C-alpha positions in Angstrom: 0.0 0.0 0.0 1.2 3.5 -0.7 1.5 6.2 1.9 -1.8 8.1 2.5 -0.5 11.4 1.5 -4.0 13.0 1.7 -3.6 13.1 5.5 -2.8 16.7 6.5 1.0 17.3 6.6 1.8 13.6 6.0 5.5 12.8 6.3 7.5 9.5 6.1 10.7 10.0 8.0 12.1 6.5 7.4 10.9 2.9 7.0 9.5 2.9 10.6 8.3 6.4 11.4 5.5 8.4 9.8 4.0 11.6 11.1 1.1 13.9 10.3 -1.6 16.3 11.4 -4.8 14.8 12.8 -6.0 11.8 10.8 -9.7 11.0 10.4 -11.0 7.7 11.6 -10.9 6.4 8.0 -7.3 7.6 7.6 -6.4 5.7 10.7 -7.4 2.6 8.8 -5.0 3.6 6.0 -2.3 4.0 8.5 -3.0 0.5 10.0 -2.9 -0.9 6.5 0.8 0.2 6.3 1.6 -2.1 9.1 1.8 0.6 11.8 1.6 -1.0 15.2 1.6 2.1 17.4 0.0 5.5 17.2 1.2 8.4 19.3 -1.0 11.5 19.7 0.7 14.7 21.0 -2.5 16.9 20.7 -4.9 17.3 23.6 -8.2 15.5 23.2 -9.9 18.9 23.7 -8.5 20.2 20.4 -11.2 21.0 17.9 -9.7 18.5 15.3 -9.6 15.6 17.8 -11.5 12.5 17.1 -14.2 11.6 19.7 -12.7 8.3 20.6 -9.3 8.0 19.0 -8.0 5.5 21.5 -11.0 3.2 20.7 -10.6 3.7 16.9 -6.9 2.8 17.1 -7.5 -0.3 19.3 -10.3 -1.6 16.9 -7.7 -1.4 14.1 -5.3 -3.6 16.1 -2.8 -0.8 17.0 -1.6 0.5 20.3 -2.4 4.0 21.3 -0.1 6.4 23.3 -1.4 9.7 24.4 1.0 12.5 25.4 -1.0 15.8 25.4 1.4 18.6 24.8 0.3 22.2 25.6 1.1 24.0 22.3 1.7 27.3 24.3 4.1 25.6 26.7 5.8 22.4 25.6 7.5 20.7 28.5 10.6 18.7 28.9 8.6 16.0 30.7 6.5 15.6 27.6 9.7 14.9 25.6 10.9 12.4 28.1 7.6 10.6 28.0 7.8 10.6 24.2 11.3 9.2 24.2 10.3 6.5 26.7 7.4 5.5 24.4 9.6 5.4 21.3 12.1 3.2 23.2 9.3 0.8 24.3 8.1 0.4 20.7 11.5 -0.8 19.5 11.7 -1.4 15.8 7.9 -1.6 15.3 6.3 0.9 12.8 4.9 3.9 14.6 2.8 6.9 13.5 3.1 10.1 15.5 0.5 12.9 15.0 -0.9 16.0 16.6 -3.4 18.5 15.2 -1.2 19.9 12.4 2.2 18.1 12.7 3.8 21.1 14.3 4.2 19.6 17.8 5.3 16.4 16.2 7.9 17.9 13.9 9.5 19.6 16.9 9.5 16.4 18.9 10.9 14.4 16.0 13.6 17.0 15.4 14.8 16.6 18.9 14.3 12.8 19.0 16.2 12.3 15.7 19.0 14.7 16.6 19.4 13.8 20.3 18.4 10.1 20.4 19.0 8.8 16.9 22.1 10.9 16.2 20.8 12.4 12.9 22.7 15.4 11.6 21.1 18.5 13.1 20.9 20.3 9.8 19.0 17.5 8.2 16.7 17.1 11.2 16.1 20.8 11.4 15.4 21.1 7.6 12.7 18.3 7.9 11.1 20.1 10.8 11.2 23.5 9.0 9.6 21.9 5.9 6.5 21.5 8.1 6.7 24.8 10.1 8.9 27.4 11.7 8.8 27.0 15.5 7.1 29.9 17.3 8.6 31.7 20.3 7.2 29.1 22.7 8.9 26.3 20.8 12.3 27.9 20.1 13.6 27.0 23.6 12.2 23.5 23.4 13.9 22.6 20.1 17.2 24.4 21.0 
């Protein structure tokens, strides 16, 4: 199956990790069809674009759901630690990480790929900036 590029701000970072803005329930099915085993949501359930029962939708598709609600106005180091712990727990299994627009995710993936996976900072930063330019609240978070 081909990547569901109709999902808002869809990105494939490598053979294991995909990211996007909020997928619909139908699009979660497309993500599952790719062989994704884990879905990480960094957007609060209170966000206007949130699905009513994303955890249930993900579970019905046979994937695990991880919820780390990140305050867009104040991203916290504890959120990044929880994210890194989750990614470590998933091992080599395919994972999809999303938020409302892929802004939170692109910042988290920049740090994760630079600090944990050892990807060249310029490459990781360019991939983040292809999605968005971090706002003032995020500049300190991404470093």
